[in-house]
Every structure is written in structure tokens, then in C-alpha cells.
C-alpha positions in Angstrom: 0.0 0.0 0.0 2.7 2.5 1.0 4.7 1.6 -2.2 1.6 2.4 -4.3 1.1 5.7 -2.5 4.7 6.6 -3.0 4.4 5.8 -6.6 1.2 7.9 -6.9 2.8 10.9 -5.3 5.9 10.6 -7.4 3.7 10.6 -10.5 1.8 13.7 -9.3 5.1 15.5 -8.6 6.5 14.5 -12.0 3.3 15.6 -13.8 3.3 19.0 -12.0 7.0 19.7 -12.3 6.9 21.4 -15.7 4.0 23.7 -14.6 5.7 24.5 -11.3 9.0 25.2 -13.1 7.2 27.4 -15.6 5.5 29.3 -12.8 8.8 29.7 -11.0 10.4 30.9 -14.2 7.6 33.5 -14.8 8.0 34.7 -11.2 11.7 35.0 -11.6 11.5 36.9 -14.9 8.8 39.1 -13.4 10.9 40.0 -10.4 13.9 40.9 -12.5 11.8 43.0 -14.9 10.1 44.8 -12.0 13.2 45.7 -10.1 14.8 46.9 -13.3 12.0 48.9 -14.9 10.1 50.4 -11.9 13.0 52.9 -11.2 13.3 53.7 -14.9 9.6 54.5 -15.2 9.7 56.7 -12.2 13.0 58.5 -13.1 11.9 59.3 -16.6 8.2 59.9 -15.9 7.2 57.3 -18.5 3.4 57.4 -19.2 3.2 53.8 -20.6 5.7 51.0 -21.1 5.6 47.4 -22.4 8.4 44.9 -21.8 8.6 41.5 -23.5 11.0 38.8 -22.6 11.5 35.5 -24.4 13.5 32.9 -22.5 13.8 29.3 -23.5 10.9 29.5 -25.9 8.5 31.1 -23.4 7.1 34.6 -23.7 6.8 36.9 -20.6 5.0 40.2 -21.1 4.7 43.1 -18.7 2.6 46.2 -19.1 2.9 49.5 -17.1 0.9 52.7 -17.1 -1.3 54.2 -19.8 -1.4 54.2 -23.5 -3.1 57.6 -23.4 -3.2 60.1 -20.5 -6.2 61.7 -22.0 -8.3 58.5 -22.4 -6.7 56.8 -19.4 -6.4 53.5 -21.4 -4.0 51.1 -19.8 -1.1 49.6 -21.8 -2.0 46.0 -22.8 -1.2 43.3 -25.3 -2.9 45.2 -28.1 -1.3 48.6 -27.5 0.6 49.7 -30.6 3.8 51.7 -30.2 5.9 53.5 -32.8 9.1 51.3 -33.1 10.9 53.8 -35.3 14.2 52.5 -36.6 13.5 48.9 -35.4 11.6 49.0 -38.7 15.0 48.7 -40.4 15.6 45.0 -39.6 12.1 44.2 -41.0 13.0 46.0 -44.2 16.3 44.1 -44.4 14.4 40.9 -43.9 12.1 41.8 -46.8 15.2 42.4 -49.0 16.5 39.0 -47.9 13.2 37.4 -48.8 13.4 38.9 -52.3 16.9 37.6 -52.7 15.9 34.1 -51.5 13.2 34.1 -54.2 15.8 35.1 -56.9 14.2 38.6 -57.4 17.3 40.6 -56.6 20.9 40.1 -55.5 22.6 42.0 -52.6 25.4 42.7 -55.1 23.0 44.6 -57.4 23.3 48.4 -57.7 20.4 50.8 -57.3 20.7 52.0 -60.9 19.6 48.5 -62.1 16.1 49.4 -60.7 16.1 53.2 -60.9 17.4 54.4 -64.3 17.7 58.0 -62.9 20.4 56.7 -60.6 22.4 54.9 -63.2 26.1 55.9 -63.4 25.7 58.4 -60.5 27.8 58.4 -57.4 25.3 56.3 -55.4 25.3 53.7 -58.2 28.8 52.7 -57.2 27.2 51.3 -54.0 25.7 47.9 -53.8 22.4 47.0 -52.0 24.6 45.7 -49.2 26.1 49.1 -48.8 22.6 50.6 -48.6 21.6 48.0 -46.0 24.7 48.6 -43.8 24.8 52.5 -44.1 28.1 52.3 -46.0 26.8 53.9 -49.2 27.5 57.5 -48.2 23.9 58.8 -47.9 23.2 61.3 -45.1 21.2 60.7 -41.9 18.1 62.5 -43.3 16.9 63.9 -46.6 16.5 67.7 -46.6 13.1 68.9 -45.1 12.1 70.5 -48.3 11.9 67.1 -50.1 8.3 65.9 -50.1 8.1 63.4 -53.0 10.0 60.4 -54.2 10.9 62.2 -57.4 12.5 65.0 -55.4 14.3 62.5 -53.3 15.5 60.6 -56.4 16.8 63.8 -57.9 18.6 64.8 -54.7 20.3 61.4 -54.4 21.2 61.4 -58.1 23.1 64.7 -57.8 24.6 64.0 -54.4 28.4 64.3 -54.2 29.6 61.4 -52.1 33.2 61.9 -50.8 34.1 58.3 -49.8 34.1 55.0 -51.7 31.3 52.6 -50.8 32.3 50.6 -47.7 34.8 53.0 -46.3 32.6 54.8 -43.8 29.5 53.9 -41.9 27.1 56.9 -41.8 23.8 55.9 -40.2 21.1 56.8 -42.7 17.4 56.7 -43.1 17.5 57.3 -46.9 20.0 54.4 -47.2 17.8 51.7 -45.8 14.8 53.6 -47.3 16.3 53.2 -50.8 16.9 49.5 -50.1 13.3 49.1 -49.2 12.1 51.0 -52.3 14.4 48.9 -54.6 13.2 45.7 -53.0 9.5 46.6 -53.6 10.4 47.3 -57.3 12.1 44.0 -57.6 9.1 42.2 -56.1 6.7 44.2 -58.4 4.8 45.6 -55.5 4.2 48.5 -53.0 6.5 48.4 -50.0 3.8 48.9 -47.4 1.6 46.2 -49.0 4.5 43.8 -49.3 5.3 44.3 -45.6 1.8 44.0 -44.3 0.3 41.3 -46.6 3.4 39.1 -47.3 6.3 39.4 -44.9 4.5 40.0 -41.6 1.9 37.2 -42.0 4.6 34.7 -43.2 6.6 35.6 -40.1 3.6 35.0 -37.9 3.8 38.6 -36.7 0.3 39.8 -36.0 0.1 43.3 -34.5 2.6 45.3 -36.6 1.4 47.9 -39.1 2.7 50.7 -41.2 -0.9 51.9 -41.9 -2.8 51.3 -38.6 -6.2 49.9 -39.7 -9.3 51.9 -38.6 -10.3 48.9 -36.4 -7.0 49.2 -34.5 -6.9 53.0 -34.2 -8.0 52.8 -30.5 -5.0 50.6 -29.8 -2.4 53.2 -31.2 -0.8 54.7 -28.1 -0.5 58.4 -27.7 3.1 59.5 -27.5 4.4 62.3 -25.4 7.2 64.8 -25.9 7.4 66.3 -22.4 3.7 66.8 -21.7 2.7 67.4 -25.3 0.9 64.6 -27.1 2.7 63.7 -30.3 2.7 61.0 -33.1 5.1 60.8 -36.0 4.5 62.0 -39.5 6.0 60.1 -42.4 8.4 61.6 -44.9 9.9 60.1 -48.1 11.4 56.7 -47.2 9.6 56.9 -43.8 7.7 53.6 -44.3 10.9 51.7 -45.1 13.1 53.3 -42.4 10.9 53.9 -39.3 7.2 53.5 -40.2 6.1 50.4 -38.2 3.9 50.4 -35.2 3.9 47.2 -33.1 2.5 45.6 -30.0 4.9 44.0 -27.6 3.8 40.4 -28.4 4.1 41.1 -32.1 7.6 42.5 -31.8 8.6 39.7 -29.5 7.4 37.2 -32.1 9.8 38.8 -34.6 12.6 38.4 -32.0 11.7 34.7 -31.7 11.7 34.3 -35.5 15.3 35.6 -35.4 16.2 33.3 -32.5 14.8 30.3 -34.3 14.6 31.0 -38.1 14.7 27.2 -38.7 11.0 27.1 -37.8 10.1 29.3 -40.8 9.5 28.3 -44.4 12.9 27.8 -46.1 13.0 31.0 -48.2 12.0 33.1 -45.1 14.5 31.3 -42.9 17.2 32.2 -45.4 16.0 35.8 -45.4 16.2 36.1 -41.6 19.6 34.3 -41.6 20.9 36.8 -44.2 20.3 39.7 -41.7 22.6 37.9 -39.2 25.6 38.1 -41.5 28.2 40.6 -40.5 29.7 42.8 -43.3 31.6 45.6 -41.5 33.4 46.1 -38.2 32.7 49.5 -36.9 34.4 50.2 -33.5 33.4 47.5 -31.1 30.4 46.2 -33.1 29.8 44.4 -36.3 27.2 45.9 -38.8 24.9 43.6 -40.5 21.7 44.3 -42.5 19.6 46.2 -40.0 21.0 44.4 -36.9 24.2 45.3 -35.1 26.2 42.5 -33.5 28.3 42.0 -30.4 30.1 38.9 -29.1 28.2 37.7 -26.0 28.7 38.3 -23.2 29.2 42.0 -23.9 30.0 44.7 -21.4 27.5 47.5 -20.9 30.2 50.0 -21.8 30.8 48.5 -25.2 27.0 48.2 -25.9 26.5 51.9 -25.0 29.4 52.9 -27.2 27.9 51.0 -30.2 24.6 52.8 -29.7 26.0 56.3 -28.9 25.3 59.6 -30.5 28.7 59.4 -32.2 27.6 56.2 -33.9 24.4 57.9 -35.1 25.4 61.4 -36.0 29.1 61.0 -37.1 30.8 59.1 -39.8 32.7 56.1 -38.5 35.5 54.1 -40.3 34.2 50.7 -41.5 36.4 47.6 -42.0 35.1 45.2 -44.5 34.8 41.6 -43.4 36.1 39.5 -46.2 34.3 37.3 -46.6 31.2 38.5 -44.8 30.3 36.0 -42.1 27.6 34.9 -39.7 28.7 34.9 -36.0 30.9 31.9 -35.0 30.0 32.1 -31.3 27.3 33.5 -28.9 26.2 36.9 -30.3 23.9 39.7 -29.1 22.0 41.4 -31.9 20.4 44.7 -31.2 18.6 47.8 -32.6 17.3 51.0 -31.0 14.4 53.1 -32.3 13.2 56.6 -31.4 10.7 59.1 -32.6 10.0 62.5 -30.9 7.5 60.9 -28.6 8.2 57.1 -28.6 11.2 54.9 -27.9 12.0 51.2 -28.3 14.8 48.7 -28.0 15.3 45.1 -29.1 18.2 42.8 -28.1 18.5 39.0 -28.3 21.1 36.2 -28.0 20.1 33.3 -30.2 22.6 30.9 -28.5 20.8 31.3 -25.2 17.2 31.6 -26.7 17.0 34.9 -24.9 15.6 38.2 -26.0 13.9 41.4 -24.8 11.8 44.2 -26.3 11.1 47.6 -24.7 8.4 49.9 -26.0 7.5 53.3 -24.5 5.2 56.2 -25.4 8.0 58.7 -24.4 11.5 59.1 -25.7 13.5 57.5 -22.9 17.2 58.3 -23.3 18.9 55.5 -25.2 21.5 54.8 -22.5 18.7 54.2 -20.0 16.9 51.7 -22.3 20.1 49.8 -23.1 21.2 49.7 -19.4 17.9 48.2 -18.4 17.8 45.6 -21.2 21.4 44.6 -20.5 20.7 44.1 -16.8 17.7 41.9 -17.6 19.6 39.8 -20.1 22.7 39.4 -17.9 20.5 38.3 -14.9 18.6 35.8 -17.0 21.7 34.4 -18.7 23.3 33.6 -15.3 20.3 31.5 -14.2 
């Protein structure tokens, strides 16, 4: 009798162990996130924040504050935040998908798709140069430019002082032109290709360039100081910084990057292509959209790679020959900021570990990165 009871209780314990472990993991992740982000929210007076963590294939999502001060709507799983430049890895993935389908090559030049750019200075650059900000285009187009025709004319006459690949100059028009060329190669409209092809195939539900009328109530109100703000789009805005995403949707994109093998073959190759490093720039490696660091990485090095000097100044680039995927544990990251929103994504595929941060206020980049780094380090040590 006692033996049967012992066997019964052993069975019950074994059956409950996965659930108990999962609950313990959720509690541990929650405690780490809470102690990290509660002070950040207070210090920077953040109206609303969403944090997503993926660890070992499980999602953990945390919501704080309000999506709109005026409406008093709480941040939740449906809340859409402007992710700004985190759009760039999505654009790079679409370009990778076009290459995987044989519709373009990263070695192509923009003049092959835009005759007005043929034999101009920018036509010396390849699509890889556009994807890695090494083509020589500036951070922004002049404010006076309102149409693609005006942008095309500006780029065609631009005097570029360095050869492609010599300098990294962070640039919205660079990745924007990549997205535009990709859409031409795929015989479609960039926004439609993103929303009706790439995002559904990735399983990312809850990211939009054009927020549908039915989801307008979910679009968070951003704040610059106390002033409500949302972004407006300029030429190449859709391709460079146009996406609005919920935390679960952006976290799904992170999980696609952690496990691209679970995607259809062409899409898996597209995601893998964005993990290839092409240039070493200071302490980081620049890929298509994503920036890479050997893991573990110090906070000092991560902050340097995401500093204002990296954004606003030219930096010498060393070409990796041949370009290569990481050979060891690697952290991939990308920041995103508009006037009234901020975001950050970082993940380490080797540890099946990632984090997304979304806020309806522009939290200083160092604060976002410091918080994310603390969470990833704490979880990696478990």
C-alpha cells in the first residue's frame, strides 16, 4: 500500500513539475523586470511601457501605465507603439526574402532598378552598402523634399566623398532606398508587401505601417514632455521607421530571429541573411539592419555602439572579407526613437534569450540599453 502511495505521489510531482517550473520561471523573470524597470519609469516619468522577454521559448509580457493620459487607457497586449528604426531589420528581412526568391541580389546596384540613378555616385554602392549604411547617404533627406521624385533627384546629384564601404554613416535614406528597390524587384508596393506578405509569413500579428481603422483605438499616444505627439512620415519613412507594433508582435519577430529554422525555407534564409556581418565599426559588427556584439558584452561596449557618435558622425568601417555569420554566442540589437516614442530590441540566439522595450515617451537610449542589459545578464546567469 505504502509503495503504491509513494508511486502515486511521485507521479503527481513529476506531472506537475513542468508547470511548477514554468510558474517559477515566470515569477523570476517578473521579479527581474520589476526591479529593473520600476525605477526607470519613475525617473523618466514614462506614461506607458511594455516589456517583453523571451526565454527558453517562453514569452513573458509586462505592461505598465497608460497608452493615453487623456483617455486613461491602460497599456496592454494590443497597444501599438511606434518602433521607429527597429523597422530597419524588417526592411532588411524583406530584402533578404526577395533575394531568397531570386528577385534581386545584394550585389546589385540601385541603378539597375532606378534608371535615374544609373552611373551616378550612389550607383557605385551595392544593395549591401545601402543595408549597412556604408553607401555614403546622409542621416536624413532635406526637409524640403516631399516626393520620391524630389528624393531621387537629390540622391542622383549628391556628391559622395568616400568610396562605398569605407565609412558607416547611419542613414534613413540608405535603408529607405533599399526598401524601395526591394519593392520594385518584387513588383509591389513596399507597405503592402510588408503588411500582406512578410509579416503574415513571419507570424507577426500586431505590426502595421498603416494602422487599420479597427485598431486606431490601440495606437498609443506618444508624449514629448507633456505634449501629445505622433510621428509623421516623410519620403522613405515607411521603409526606415514606419512600423507600429504591439509588444507580443515585436517579441514574435525576435523569436523568429532566434529560431529562423522554424520558418519556411526562403524566409529562414531571409532572416539568416540579416545575421551576416559585413563591416566592423568600432566595437560592433554591422549587418543588414541588426548590429552585433560577441556575447557576453560589457555595458560600456554596448553603450558605445549605440552612442550619438555612432548615429550622427561618420565612423570608419572595416570590410569583413568574406562576410560571415557569427561563430559564437552573439547579441543582436537595434534601437528606435521618434519624438515621442522609444524602443529597443536585443536578443542572444545561442541562449534563446531576448527582450523588447516599448514606451510612449522618448526615454534616453543609455537608460533603455542599461535596463535591457541588466535583464539579459541576470537571465543568462540563471
